[in-house]
KOLTOR-537085 format. One record per residue (C-alpha): residue number from 1; z, x, y negated. Coordinates in Angstrom, 1 decimal. Example, Ala and Ser with C-alpha at 12.3 -4.5 7.8 and 13.67 -1.06 7.14 Angstrom:
2
<rec resi="1" w="7.8" u="12.3" v="4.5"/>
<rec resi="2" w="7.1" u="13.7" v="1.1"/>
***
This chain:
287
<rec resi="1" w="-20.0" u="29.3" v="16.4"/>
<rec resi="2" w="-19.3" u="29.2" v="12.7"/>
<rec resi="3" w="-15.7" u="29.5" v="11.4"/>
<rec resi="4" w="-15.7" u="26.1" v="9.8"/>
<rec resi="5" w="-17.0" u="24.4" v="13.0"/>
<rec resi="6" w="-14.3" u="26.2" v="15.0"/>
<rec resi="7" w="-11.6" u="25.2" v="12.5"/>
<rec resi="8" w="-12.6" u="21.5" v="12.8"/>
<rec resi="9" w="-12.7" u="21.7" v="16.6"/>
<rec resi="10" w="-9.3" u="23.2" v="16.8"/>
<rec resi="11" w="-8.0" u="20.7" v="14.3"/>
<rec resi="12" w="-9.3" u="17.8" v="16.4"/>
<rec resi="13" w="-7.8" u="19.3" v="19.6"/>
<rec resi="14" w="-4.3" u="19.5" v="18.0"/>
<rec resi="15" w="-4.5" u="16.0" v="16.6"/>
<rec resi="16" w="-5.6" u="14.4" v="19.9"/>
<rec resi="17" w="-3.2" u="16.4" v="22.1"/>
<rec resi="18" w="-0.2" u="14.6" v="20.7"/>
<rec resi="19" w="1.7" u="12.8" v="23.5"/>
<rec resi="20" w="1.4" u="9.3" v="21.9"/>
<rec resi="21" w="-2.4" u="9.4" v="21.6"/>
<rec resi="22" w="-4.2" u="6.8" v="23.7"/>
<rec resi="23" w="-5.9" u="8.6" v="26.6"/>
<rec resi="24" w="-9.1" u="6.6" v="26.1"/>
<rec resi="25" w="-9.3" u="7.7" v="22.5"/>
<rec resi="26" w="-8.5" u="11.3" v="23.4"/>
<rec resi="27" w="-11.4" u="11.3" v="26.0"/>
<rec resi="28" w="-13.8" u="10.0" v="23.3"/>
<rec resi="29" w="-12.7" u="12.4" v="20.6"/>
<rec resi="30" w="-12.4" u="15.7" v="22.5"/>
<rec resi="31" w="-14.9" u="17.8" v="24.4"/>
<rec resi="32" w="-14.1" u="17.9" v="28.1"/>
<rec resi="33" w="-13.0" u="21.5" v="27.9"/>
<rec resi="34" w="-11.7" u="24.0" v="25.4"/>
<rec resi="35" w="-11.9" u="27.1" v="27.6"/>
<rec resi="36" w="-13.9" u="30.2" v="26.9"/>
<rec resi="37" w="-17.0" u="28.7" v="28.4"/>
<rec resi="38" w="-17.2" u="25.8" v="25.9"/>
<rec resi="39" w="-20.0" u="26.1" v="23.4"/>
<rec resi="40" w="-20.5" u="24.0" v="20.2"/>
<rec resi="41" w="-23.6" u="23.7" v="18.1"/>
<rec resi="42" w="-24.2" u="22.5" v="14.6"/>
<rec resi="43" w="-27.8" u="21.2" v="14.1"/>
<rec resi="44" w="-29.3" u="21.6" v="10.7"/>
<rec resi="45" w="-32.6" u="20.2" v="9.5"/>
<rec resi="46" w="-34.6" u="19.6" v="6.3"/>
<rec resi="47" w="-35.2" u="15.9" v="6.8"/>
<rec resi="48" w="-32.5" u="13.5" v="6.0"/>
<rec resi="49" w="-31.6" u="10.8" v="6.4"/>
<rec resi="50" w="-33.2" u="10.4" v="9.8"/>
<rec resi="51" w="-33.2" u="6.7" v="10.8"/>
<rec resi="52" w="-33.6" u="5.0" v="14.2"/>
<rec resi="53" w="-34.9" u="5.6" v="16.8"/>
<rec resi="54" w="-34.1" u="9.1" v="15.7"/>
<rec resi="55" w="-35.6" u="12.5" v="16.5"/>
<rec resi="56" w="-35.5" u="14.0" v="20.0"/>
<rec resi="57" w="-33.8" u="17.4" v="20.2"/>
<rec resi="58" w="-34.7" u="19.3" v="23.4"/>
<rec resi="59" w="-32.5" u="22.1" v="24.8"/>
<rec resi="60" w="-34.5" u="24.7" v="26.9"/>
<rec resi="61" w="-33.3" u="27.5" v="29.0"/>
<rec resi="62" w="-34.6" u="31.1" v="28.6"/>
<rec resi="63" w="-37.4" u="30.2" v="31.0"/>
<rec resi="64" w="-38.4" u="27.3" v="28.8"/>
<rec resi="65" w="-37.1" u="24.7" v="31.3"/>
<rec resi="66" w="-35.9" u="21.5" v="29.6"/>
<rec resi="67" w="-32.2" u="21.3" v="30.4"/>
<rec resi="68" w="-31.2" u="18.4" v="28.2"/>
<rec resi="69" w="-32.6" u="15.9" v="25.6"/>
<rec resi="70" w="-30.7" u="14.2" v="22.8"/>
<rec resi="71" w="-31.8" u="11.6" v="20.3"/>
<rec resi="72" w="-30.3" u="12.4" v="16.8"/>
<rec resi="73" w="-30.1" u="10.3" v="13.7"/>
<rec resi="74" w="-28.7" u="11.4" v="10.4"/>
<rec resi="75" w="-27.3" u="8.4" v="8.5"/>
<rec resi="76" w="-25.8" u="8.1" v="5.0"/>
<rec resi="77" w="-22.1" u="7.4" v="5.0"/>
<rec resi="78" w="-21.0" u="3.7" v="4.5"/>
<rec resi="79" w="-17.6" u="3.2" v="3.0"/>
<rec resi="80" w="-15.5" u="0.1" v="3.9"/>
<rec resi="81" w="-12.4" u="-0.8" v="1.9"/>
<rec resi="82" w="-9.7" u="-2.2" v="4.2"/>
<rec resi="83" w="-6.1" u="-3.4" v="3.5"/>
<rec resi="84" w="-3.3" u="-3.9" v="6.0"/>
<rec resi="85" w="-0.5" u="-6.4" v="5.5"/>
<rec resi="86" w="2.5" u="-6.7" v="7.7"/>
<rec resi="87" w="3.6" u="-10.3" v="7.5"/>
<rec resi="88" w="7.3" u="-10.9" v="6.7"/>
<rec resi="89" w="9.5" u="-14.0" v="7.2"/>
<rec resi="90" w="13.1" u="-14.8" v="6.4"/>
<rec resi="91" w="15.4" u="-13.0" v="8.8"/>
<rec resi="92" w="19.2" u="-12.8" v="9.2"/>
<rec resi="93" w="20.9" u="-13.8" v="6.0"/>
<rec resi="94" w="17.5" u="-14.7" v="4.4"/>
<rec resi="95" w="16.4" u="-11.1" v="4.1"/>
<rec resi="96" w="12.7" u="-10.5" v="4.8"/>
<rec resi="97" w="12.1" u="-9.4" v="8.4"/>
<rec resi="98" w="8.8" u="-8.4" v="10.2"/>
<rec resi="99" w="7.1" u="-11.4" v="11.9"/>
<rec resi="100" w="5.7" u="-8.9" v="14.4"/>
<rec resi="101" w="8.0" u="-7.2" v="17.0"/>
<rec resi="102" w="5.6" u="-4.3" v="16.6"/>
<rec resi="103" w="4.7" u="-4.0" v="12.9"/>
<rec resi="104" w="1.7" u="-1.8" v="12.1"/>
<rec resi="105" w="1.6" u="1.6" v="10.5"/>
<rec resi="106" w="-1.5" u="1.4" v="8.3"/>
<rec resi="107" w="-2.1" u="5.1" v="8.2"/>
<rec resi="108" w="-2.1" u="5.2" v="12.1"/>
<rec resi="109" w="-4.5" u="2.2" v="12.2"/>
<rec resi="110" w="-6.8" u="3.8" v="9.7"/>
<rec resi="111" w="-6.9" u="7.1" v="11.4"/>
<rec resi="112" w="-7.9" u="5.5" v="14.7"/>
<rec resi="113" w="-10.5" u="3.4" v="13.1"/>
<rec resi="114" w="-12.1" u="6.4" v="11.4"/>
<rec resi="115" w="-11.9" u="8.6" v="14.5"/>
<rec resi="116" w="-14.0" u="6.0" v="16.3"/>
<rec resi="117" w="-16.4" u="4.8" v="13.6"/>
<rec resi="118" w="-17.2" u="8.0" v="11.6"/>
<rec resi="119" w="-18.6" u="10.2" v="14.3"/>
<rec resi="120" w="-20.5" u="7.4" v="16.0"/>
<rec resi="121" w="-21.8" u="5.4" v="13.1"/>
<rec resi="122" w="-20.9" u="7.4" v="10.0"/>
<rec resi="123" w="-18.9" u="4.4" v="8.7"/>
<rec resi="124" w="-15.7" u="5.4" v="6.9"/>
<rec resi="125" w="-12.8" u="3.0" v="6.2"/>
<rec resi="126" w="-10.7" u="3.6" v="3.1"/>
<rec resi="127" w="-7.3" u="2.1" v="2.7"/>
<rec resi="128" w="-6.6" u="-0.2" v="-0.3"/>
<rec resi="129" w="-2.9" u="-0.1" v="-1.0"/>
<rec resi="130" w="-1.2" u="-3.5" v="-0.6"/>
<rec resi="131" w="2.3" u="-5.0" v="-0.3"/>
<rec resi="132" w="3.7" u="-6.6" v="2.8"/>
<rec resi="133" w="3.2" u="-10.4" v="2.8"/>
<rec resi="134" w="6.4" u="-12.4" v="2.6"/>
<rec resi="135" w="6.1" u="-16.0" v="3.7"/>
<rec resi="136" w="9.1" u="-18.1" v="3.1"/>
<rec resi="137" w="8.5" u="-21.6" v="4.6"/>
<rec resi="138" w="11.6" u="-23.0" v="2.9"/>
<rec resi="139" w="9.7" u="-23.1" v="-0.3"/>
<rec resi="140" w="7.9" u="-26.3" v="-1.1"/>
<rec resi="141" w="4.7" u="-24.6" v="-2.3"/>
<rec resi="142" w="4.4" u="-22.6" v="1.0"/>
<rec resi="143" w="5.0" u="-25.8" v="3.0"/>
<rec resi="144" w="2.2" u="-27.5" v="1.1"/>
<rec resi="145" w="-0.2" u="-24.6" v="1.7"/>
<rec resi="146" w="0.7" u="-24.7" v="5.4"/>
<rec resi="147" w="0.3" u="-28.4" v="5.6"/>
<rec resi="148" w="-3.1" u="-28.3" v="3.9"/>
<rec resi="149" w="-4.4" u="-25.6" v="6.2"/>
<rec resi="150" w="-3.3" u="-27.3" v="9.4"/>
<rec resi="151" w="-4.0" u="-30.9" v="8.3"/>
<rec resi="152" w="-0.4" u="-32.1" v="8.3"/>
<rec resi="153" w="0.3" u="-35.2" v="6.3"/>
<rec resi="154" w="4.0" u="-34.6" v="5.7"/>
<rec resi="155" w="4.3" u="-31.2" v="4.1"/>
<rec resi="156" w="8.1" u="-31.3" v="4.5"/>
<rec resi="157" w="7.7" u="-30.7" v="8.2"/>
<rec resi="158" w="5.4" u="-27.7" v="7.9"/>
<rec resi="159" w="6.8" u="-24.4" v="9.2"/>
<rec resi="160" w="5.3" u="-21.0" v="9.7"/>
<rec resi="161" w="4.8" u="-20.6" v="13.5"/>
<rec resi="162" w="5.7" u="-17.7" v="15.8"/>
<rec resi="163" w="2.1" u="-17.8" v="17.2"/>
<rec resi="164" w="-0.7" u="-17.6" v="14.7"/>
<rec resi="165" w="-3.5" u="-20.0" v="15.7"/>
<rec resi="166" w="-6.3" u="-18.3" v="13.8"/>
<rec resi="167" w="-8.6" u="-21.4" v="13.6"/>
<rec resi="168" w="-5.8" u="-23.5" v="12.2"/>
<rec resi="169" w="-4.2" u="-21.0" v="9.8"/>
<rec resi="170" w="-7.2" u="-18.9" v="8.6"/>
<rec resi="171" w="-7.4" u="-21.2" v="5.5"/>
<rec resi="172" w="-3.7" u="-20.4" v="4.7"/>
<rec resi="173" w="-4.3" u="-16.7" v="4.9"/>
<rec resi="174" w="-7.5" u="-16.6" v="2.7"/>
<rec resi="175" w="-5.5" u="-16.8" v="-0.5"/>
<rec resi="176" w="-3.5" u="-13.7" v="0.7"/>
<rec resi="177" w="-6.5" u="-11.4" v="1.0"/>
<rec resi="178" w="-6.1" u="-8.2" v="-0.9"/>
<rec resi="179" w="-8.2" u="-7.9" v="-4.0"/>
<rec resi="180" w="-10.7" u="-5.1" v="-3.9"/>
<rec resi="181" w="-10.7" u="-4.9" v="-0.1"/>
<rec resi="182" w="-13.8" u="-5.8" v="1.9"/>
<rec resi="183" w="-11.5" u="-6.6" v="4.9"/>
<rec resi="184" w="-7.9" u="-7.5" v="5.0"/>
<rec resi="185" w="-6.0" u="-7.2" v="8.3"/>
<rec resi="186" w="-2.8" u="-9.1" v="8.9"/>
<rec resi="187" w="-0.2" u="-7.9" v="11.4"/>
<rec resi="188" w="1.7" u="-10.8" v="13.1"/>
<rec resi="189" w="3.7" u="-11.1" v="16.3"/>
<rec resi="190" w="1.3" u="-13.3" v="18.4"/>
<rec resi="191" w="-2.3" u="-14.4" v="18.0"/>
<rec resi="192" w="-4.0" u="-17.4" v="19.5"/>
<rec resi="193" w="-7.8" u="-17.4" v="19.4"/>
<rec resi="194" w="-10.6" u="-19.2" v="21.3"/>
<rec resi="195" w="-8.1" u="-21.1" v="23.4"/>
<rec resi="196" w="-5.8" u="-18.3" v="24.5"/>
<rec resi="197" w="-3.6" u="-15.4" v="23.5"/>
<rec resi="198" w="-5.4" u="-12.4" v="22.0"/>
<rec resi="199" w="-4.6" u="-8.8" v="20.9"/>
<rec resi="200" w="-6.5" u="-9.5" v="17.7"/>
<rec resi="201" w="-9.0" u="-11.9" v="16.1"/>
<rec resi="202" w="-11.6" u="-11.9" v="13.3"/>
<rec resi="203" w="-12.0" u="-15.0" v="11.1"/>
<rec resi="204" w="-15.7" u="-15.2" v="10.8"/>
<rec resi="205" w="-17.2" u="-15.3" v="7.2"/>
<rec resi="206" w="-13.7" u="-15.0" v="5.6"/>
<rec resi="207" w="-13.4" u="-11.2" v="5.8"/>
<rec resi="208" w="-10.0" u="-11.3" v="7.3"/>
<rec resi="209" w="-8.6" u="-10.3" v="10.7"/>
<rec resi="210" w="-5.3" u="-10.5" v="12.7"/>
<rec resi="211" w="-3.7" u="-8.0" v="15.0"/>
<rec resi="212" w="-0.7" u="-8.8" v="17.2"/>
<rec resi="213" w="2.3" u="-7.0" v="18.6"/>
<rec resi="214" w="0.4" u="-6.9" v="21.9"/>
<rec resi="215" w="-2.5" u="-5.0" v="20.3"/>
<rec resi="216" w="-3.9" u="-1.8" v="21.7"/>
<rec resi="217" w="-4.4" u="1.4" v="19.7"/>
<rec resi="218" w="-8.1" u="0.4" v="19.1"/>
<rec resi="219" w="-7.7" u="-3.3" v="18.3"/>
<rec resi="220" w="-8.2" u="-2.8" v="14.5"/>
<rec resi="221" w="-11.3" u="-0.8" v="15.2"/>
<rec resi="222" w="-12.6" u="-3.6" v="17.5"/>
<rec resi="223" w="-12.0" u="-6.4" v="15.0"/>
<rec resi="224" w="-13.7" u="-4.3" v="12.4"/>
<rec resi="225" w="-16.7" u="-4.3" v="14.7"/>
<rec resi="226" w="-16.8" u="-8.1" v="14.5"/>
<rec resi="227" w="-16.5" u="-7.9" v="10.7"/>
<rec resi="228" w="-19.4" u="-5.5" v="10.4"/>
<rec resi="229" w="-21.4" u="-7.4" v="13.1"/>
<rec resi="230" w="-21.2" u="-10.5" v="10.9"/>
<rec resi="231" w="-23.4" u="-8.8" v="8.3"/>
<rec resi="232" w="-26.0" u="-7.6" v="10.7"/>
<rec resi="233" w="-29.6" u="-8.7" v="9.8"/>
<rec resi="234" w="-30.9" u="-8.4" v="13.3"/>
<rec resi="235" w="-31.9" u="-11.5" v="15.3"/>
<rec resi="236" w="-29.5" u="-10.8" v="18.1"/>
<rec resi="237" w="-26.3" u="-9.9" v="16.1"/>
<rec resi="238" w="-24.5" u="-9.0" v="19.4"/>
<rec resi="239" w="-21.2" u="-8.2" v="17.8"/>
<rec resi="240" w="-21.0" u="-11.0" v="15.2"/>
<rec resi="241" w="-17.7" u="-12.9" v="15.4"/>
<rec resi="242" w="-16.7" u="-13.2" v="19.0"/>
<rec resi="243" w="-19.7" u="-11.6" v="20.6"/>
<rec resi="244" w="-18.9" u="-8.8" v="23.1"/>
<rec resi="245" w="-21.2" u="-6.2" v="24.5"/>
<rec resi="246" w="-21.2" u="-4.1" v="27.6"/>
<rec resi="247" w="-23.3" u="-1.0" v="28.2"/>
<rec resi="248" w="-26.6" u="-1.7" v="29.9"/>
<rec resi="249" w="-28.6" u="0.5" v="32.3"/>
<rec resi="250" w="-31.8" u="1.4" v="30.4"/>
<rec resi="251" w="-33.9" u="1.2" v="33.6"/>
<rec resi="252" w="-32.6" u="-2.0" v="35.1"/>
<rec resi="253" w="-31.3" u="-3.8" v="32.0"/>
<rec resi="254" w="-28.2" u="-4.8" v="33.9"/>
<rec resi="255" w="-24.7" u="-4.4" v="32.7"/>
<rec resi="256" w="-23.1" u="-1.1" v="33.7"/>
<rec resi="257" w="-19.6" u="-2.2" v="34.8"/>
<rec resi="258" w="-18.5" u="1.4" v="35.3"/>
<rec resi="259" w="-18.9" u="1.9" v="31.6"/>
<rec resi="260" w="-17.1" u="-1.3" v="30.6"/>
<rec resi="261" w="-13.7" u="0.3" v="30.0"/>
<rec resi="262" w="-15.2" u="2.7" v="27.5"/>
<rec resi="263" w="-16.8" u="0.0" v="25.2"/>
<rec resi="264" w="-15.2" u="-0.6" v="21.8"/>
<rec resi="265" w="-16.5" u="-4.1" v="21.8"/>
<rec resi="266" w="-15.8" u="-5.2" v="25.3"/>
<rec resi="267" w="-14.2" u="-8.5" v="25.9"/>
<rec resi="268" w="-10.5" u="-8.6" v="26.6"/>
<rec resi="269" w="-9.7" u="-5.2" v="25.1"/>
<rec resi="270" w="-11.1" u="-2.3" v="23.2"/>
<rec resi="271" w="-12.3" u="1.1" v="24.3"/>
<rec resi="272" w="-13.9" u="3.6" v="21.9"/>
<rec resi="273" w="-17.7" u="3.8" v="22.6"/>
<rec resi="274" w="-20.4" u="2.4" v="20.4"/>
<rec resi="275" w="-23.8" u="2.6" v="22.3"/>
<rec resi="276" w="-26.4" u="4.6" v="20.3"/>
<rec resi="277" w="-28.9" u="1.8" v="20.3"/>
<rec resi="278" w="-26.4" u="-0.6" v="18.7"/>
<rec resi="279" w="-25.1" u="1.5" v="15.9"/>
<rec resi="280" w="-27.7" u="0.1" v="13.5"/>
<rec resi="281" w="-26.2" u="-3.4" v="14.1"/>
<rec resi="282" w="-23.3" u="-2.3" v="11.8"/>
<rec resi="283" w="-25.1" u="-0.7" v="9.0"/>
<rec resi="284" w="-26.4" u="-3.8" v="7.2"/>
<rec resi="285" w="-23.1" u="-4.2" v="5.3"/>
<rec resi="286" w="-24.1" u="-4.9" v="1.7"/>
<rec resi="287" w="-21.2" u="-2.9" v="0.2"/>
***
């Protein structure tokens, strides 16, 4: 094994061995063993990129017996610019306070997103620096914006809520998107979407998403999947907006419930896995 490959493997091991790393993400990002029997291979070829359905790589034993087969694609990197904005509201004495009980750390969110998306789809998220968003609903202009977004006739009664109903308030947040970012993610305390509470939500066609204090470690990566799925040119667009996808058995075509917990885009939560045959659904982003 080359020195550079070994260095990267050891670097990954150290990163994902930290005690606060989500166990699902650790399982996705690390080989099952790091003992002396583990072997790692770097595959080099003269043809690139290699698109779908990919090339079949066959591993044979000394006796030429086929031990394993793997389909490989080599895809150009796609860069997505993303901005995170913690929402602030007037707190004690009028000083700005986090709306969320669990505000987001944009570096941590970005790291997890890239740990999921880069190795599986060669999509890299780049952070666009941004300020936290302060919303002071005592100001007349803010009240008017809230009233306009929610359809209230009397703007003087408009207040910024504890629970963000995405369908009602997405129009209010549009003007607070970060310039130069493809996707802006707002961190708030509670999110209401599709008739119920949610860890996160994507506002279809508006290029903005919301994550809540109840989010999991992979929620931002999950909402990014909805964002990318919106731009898919395929007829099915399985991950556009609120679509969720489970692993299916290639022989029976039935959902593999045992794999459900692993899926990045499963409903009701977020794992880490992007099925190989669906990676192309995310690579139509126009840039």
